[in-house]
C-alpha positions as CSV (number, residue, x, y, z in Angstrom):
1,X,-56.6,1.5,7.5
2,X,-58.1,1.3,4.0
3,X,-56.4,-2.0,3.3
4,X,-57.6,-3.5,6.6
5,X,-61.1,-2.2,6.0
6,X,-61.0,-3.9,2.6
7,X,-60.0,-7.2,4.3
8,X,-62.9,-6.8,6.8
9,X,-60.6,-5.9,9.7
10,X,-61.3,-3.1,12.1
11,X,-58.7,-0.6,13.5
12,X,-59.4,0.5,17.0
13,X,-59.0,4.1,18.1
14,X,-56.3,3.2,20.6
15,X,-54.3,1.4,17.9
16,X,-54.7,4.2,15.5
17,X,-53.5,6.8,18.1
18,X,-50.5,4.5,19.0
19,X,-49.5,4.1,15.3
20,X,-49.9,7.8,14.6
21,X,-47.8,8.8,17.6
22,X,-45.1,6.3,16.5
23,X,-44.9,7.5,13.0
24,X,-45.2,11.3,13.6
25,X,-43.6,11.8,17.0
26,X,-40.1,11.9,15.5
27,X,-41.1,15.0,13.5
28,X,-43.1,17.0,16.0
29,X,-40.8,16.2,19.0
30,X,-37.7,17.2,17.1
31,X,-39.5,20.4,15.9
32,X,-40.7,21.4,19.3
33,X,-37.4,20.7,21.0
34,X,-35.6,22.8,18.4
35,X,-38.2,25.6,19.0
36,X,-37.6,25.4,22.8
37,X,-33.8,25.6,22.2
38,X,-33.9,28.4,19.6
39,X,-36.8,30.7,20.4
40,X,-36.2,32.9,23.5
41,X,-39.3,32.2,25.5
42,X,-39.8,34.1,28.7
43,X,-41.2,32.7,31.9
44,X,-44.6,34.3,31.2
45,X,-45.0,32.3,27.9
46,X,-43.6,28.9,29.0
47,X,-44.5,27.5,32.4
48,X,-42.0,25.4,34.3
49,X,-44.5,22.5,34.0
50,X,-43.5,22.4,30.3
51,X,-40.3,20.8,31.3
52,X,-41.6,18.9,34.3
53,X,-43.9,16.8,32.2
54,X,-40.9,15.3,30.5
55,X,-39.8,13.6,33.7
56,X,-42.2,10.6,33.5
57,X,-41.1,10.0,30.0
58,X,-37.4,9.7,31.0
59,X,-38.3,7.7,34.1
60,X,-40.2,5.2,31.9
61,X,-37.2,5.1,29.5
62,X,-34.7,4.5,32.3
63,X,-36.9,1.7,33.7
64,X,-37.0,0.1,30.2
65,X,-33.3,0.5,29.7
66,X,-32.6,-1.1,33.1
67,X,-34.9,-4.0,32.3
68,X,-33.0,-4.6,29.0
69,X,-29.7,-4.7,30.8
70,X,-28.5,-1.1,30.3
71,X,-27.9,1.6,32.9
72,X,-30.5,4.1,33.9
73,X,-28.2,7.0,33.0
74,X,-28.2,5.8,29.4
75,X,-31.5,7.7,29.1
76,X,-29.5,11.0,29.3
77,X,-27.1,9.6,26.7
78,X,-30.0,8.9,24.4
79,X,-31.3,12.4,24.9
80,X,-27.9,13.8,23.9
81,X,-27.8,11.4,20.9
82,X,-31.2,12.7,19.8
83,X,-29.9,16.2,19.9
84,X,-27.4,15.2,17.2
85,X,-30.2,13.7,15.2
86,X,-32.4,16.8,15.2
87,X,-31.3,18.0,11.7
88,X,-31.5,14.4,10.3
89,X,-35.0,13.7,11.7
90,X,-36.3,17.1,10.5
91,X,-34.8,16.7,7.0
92,X,-36.2,13.1,6.7
93,X,-39.6,14.2,7.9
94,X,-39.8,17.1,5.5
95,X,-38.6,14.8,2.6
96,X,-41.5,12.4,3.5
97,X,-43.9,15.3,3.4
98,X,-42.7,16.4,0.0
99,X,-42.9,12.8,-1.2
100,X,-46.5,12.5,0.0
101,X,-47.5,15.8,-1.7
102,X,-45.6,15.3,-5.0
103,X,-45.7,11.5,-5.2
104,X,-42.0,11.3,-6.3
105,X,-39.2,9.9,-4.2
106,X,-36.2,12.1,-3.3
107,X,-32.9,11.8,-5.1
108,X,-30.4,9.6,-3.4
109,X,-27.4,11.6,-2.4
110,X,-24.1,9.9,-2.4
111,X,-21.8,10.8,0.5
112,X,-18.0,10.9,0.3
113,X,-16.1,8.0,1.9
114,X,-13.1,8.0,4.2
115,X,-11.4,5.1,5.8
116,X,-13.8,2.8,7.7
117,X,-16.7,5.2,7.7
118,X,-19.0,7.4,5.7
119,X,-18.8,11.2,5.9
120,X,-22.2,12.8,6.6
121,X,-23.3,16.0,4.8
122,X,-21.8,19.3,5.8
123,X,-24.9,20.6,7.5
124,X,-25.3,17.5,9.7
125,X,-21.8,18.0,10.9
126,X,-22.0,21.7,11.7
127,X,-25.6,22.0,13.0
128,X,-24.8,20.0,16.3
129,X,-22.0,22.4,17.1
130,X,-24.2,25.4,16.4
131,X,-26.9,24.0,18.6
132,X,-24.5,23.5,21.5
133,X,-23.0,27.0,21.0
134,X,-26.5,28.5,20.9
135,X,-27.5,26.6,24.1
136,X,-24.4,28.0,25.8
137,X,-25.4,31.5,24.7
138,X,-28.9,30.9,25.9
139,X,-27.6,29.7,29.3
140,X,-25.5,32.9,29.7
141,X,-28.4,35.2,28.7
142,X,-31.0,33.4,30.9
143,X,-28.6,33.5,33.8
144,X,-28.1,37.2,33.5
145,X,-31.9,37.6,33.3
146,X,-32.5,35.3,36.2
147,X,-34.7,32.9,34.2
148,X,-33.8,29.8,36.0
149,X,-36.0,27.4,34.0
150,X,-34.3,28.4,30.8
151,X,-30.9,28.2,32.6
152,X,-31.6,24.6,33.5
153,X,-32.9,23.6,30.0
154,X,-30.1,25.3,28.1
155,X,-27.4,24.0,30.5
156,X,-28.6,20.4,30.1
157,X,-28.8,20.7,26.3
158,X,-25.3,22.2,26.1
159,X,-23.7,19.6,28.4
160,X,-25.5,16.5,26.9
161,X,-25.0,17.8,23.3
162,X,-21.3,18.4,23.8
163,X,-21.0,14.9,25.4
164,X,-22.8,13.3,22.4
165,X,-20.5,15.1,19.9
166,X,-17.4,13.9,21.7
167,X,-18.7,10.4,22.4
168,X,-20.5,9.5,19.2
169,X,-18.7,11.7,16.5
170,X,-15.4,12.8,17.9
171,X,-13.8,16.3,17.4
172,X,-11.2,14.9,15.1
173,X,-13.7,13.1,12.9
174,X,-15.8,16.3,12.8
175,X,-12.8,18.2,11.4
176,X,-12.1,15.5,8.9
177,X,-15.7,15.5,7.8
178,X,-15.8,19.2,7.3
179,X,-12.6,19.1,5.3
180,X,-13.8,16.3,3.1
181,X,-17.0,18.1,2.4
182,X,-15.2,21.3,1.5
183,X,-12.8,19.5,-0.8
184,X,-15.6,17.7,-2.5
185,X,-17.1,21.2,-3.3
186,X,-13.9,22.4,-4.9
187,X,-12.7,19.3,-6.8
188,X,-14.9,17.2,-9.0
189,X,-13.4,14.0,-10.5
190,X,-13.6,13.7,-14.2
191,X,-15.4,10.7,-15.5
192,X,-14.6,9.3,-19.0
193,X,-16.8,7.0,-20.9
194,X,-15.2,3.5,-21.4
195,X,-13.6,3.0,-24.8
196,X,-12.1,0.1,-26.7
197,X,-8.5,-0.9,-26.1
198,X,-7.3,0.1,-29.5
199,X,-8.5,2.2,-32.4
200,X,-6.8,3.6,-35.5
201,X,-6.2,7.3,-35.7
202,X,-9.3,9.3,-36.8
203,X,-9.5,11.3,-40.0
204,X,-9.0,14.5,-38.0
205,X,-5.7,13.2,-36.7
206,X,-4.4,12.2,-40.1
207,X,-3.2,14.7,-42.7
208,X,-3.6,14.6,-46.4
209,X,-0.5,12.3,-46.8
210,X,-1.7,9.9,-44.1
211,X,0.6,11.1,-41.4
212,X,-0.5,12.2,-37.9
213,X,-1.4,15.9,-37.9
214,X,-2.8,16.3,-34.4
215,X,0.6,17.2,-32.8
216,X,-1.1,18.8,-29.9
217,X,-2.4,15.4,-28.9
218,X,0.9,13.8,-29.6
219,X,2.9,16.3,-27.5
220,X,0.4,15.9,-24.7
221,X,0.0,12.2,-24.6
222,X,3.1,11.0,-26.4
223,X,1.1,9.2,-29.1
224,X,-1.9,9.9,-31.4
225,X,-4.2,7.4,-29.9
226,X,-6.0,8.7,-26.7
227,X,-6.1,5.3,-25.1
228,X,-3.0,3.3,-26.1
229,X,0.2,3.9,-27.9
230,X,0.5,1.9,-31.1
231,X,3.2,-0.8,-31.2
232,X,5.9,0.2,-33.6
233,X,7.9,-2.7,-35.0
234,X,11.6,-2.1,-35.3
235,X,12.9,-1.7,-38.9
236,X,14.3,-4.8,-40.6
237,X,17.5,-4.2,-42.7
238,X,18.7,-6.8,-45.1
239,X,22.1,-5.9,-46.5
240,X,23.0,-9.2,-48.2
241,X,20.4,-11.4,-49.7
242,X,22.5,-14.5,-48.9
243,X,22.7,-13.7,-45.2
244,X,19.7,-13.6,-42.8
245,X,18.1,-10.2,-42.0
246,X,19.2,-8.3,-39.0
247,X,16.8,-6.5,-36.7
248,X,18.1,-3.1,-35.5
249,X,16.8,-1.2,-32.4
250,X,14.7,1.9,-33.0
251,X,17.5,4.2,-31.8
252,X,20.2,2.8,-34.1
253,X,20.9,4.7,-37.3
254,X,20.0,2.9,-40.5
255,X,22.2,3.5,-43.5
256,X,22.9,1.5,-46.7
257,X,26.7,2.0,-46.4
258,X,26.9,0.3,-42.9
259,X,27.9,-3.4,-42.9
260,X,25.1,-5.9,-42.1
């Protein structure tokens, strides 16, 4: 609005409300749906009209989907998919609020990889199952208390949430994601700084006579250099000055009494 005002343009009230709803509805809709799912409201606190007012929204969505070539029942699938995105939407919204207050962007978190896909964070894998389980518990409790509005709401959330988990994530992939996250907590890969291909033994590795003294390193790696074993030329023995020199293998004994 400030930039448009500086350019001499005017922002109407209807446009402002539309943009505000588009930007902030992800946060407050996710927050209120989560409250309705978790907080045990009684029939005296929440009217059945609270759930009935959502019918025009889903009817409009079904009409738009049908106009775009999809099925009308895809509106229910989208609702189940949004249940999976509740933790993601709330985390992203809170991160945006923190960024607006502090002025610093959040740190980018790298996620572990598996074949052909990216593993989400542990909390994003587990929370959909917890929401489905809690919806089932709410359904059972509301049914015993004869709160039929809560029965319908909890039943729809449990069924569509479970469908979304199976259809969009998969039970097997969920188990793999949980396992990969747990393993990433227990094992951290070691990262070594790049080093040149060769280097002579350091002074700490050499003794007073110039020989290698760091035998712990030699026994562990097989050579004194941490990166590459030095190339050792085989000894050259010349028994007779009139005959050419003969190169012996490293394992062969070298003695002056043996014939050349």
